[in-house]
Phi, psi and omega in degrees: 000139176279165181297321182293326177293322178294321180293321178295316178299318179296319179295318179297315180297317178297319178297316180295319178295320179297316178297319179296319180294316179295318178298316178298318179297318178294319178296316179295321178297314180296326182283318190247006183295320179297317178298318179298314181294324177295319179293320178296317178299317179298316179296321178294318179296316180296325181285340182263356179296131181094353178286151181258018179289135179298329180294321180288323185287344178280000000 
């Protein structure tokens, strides 16, 4: 193999791995985003318990 052929192969492999990682990240986000937001909301509510802010008391 020539050096240029190895570089093309490396670029193709890096591109395919990058596409796979982005696809996996999008699938995981779509699957677990609601759960993540519920946990964040729960943590925010728990951190504000006992606060005397009018917004929290409503």
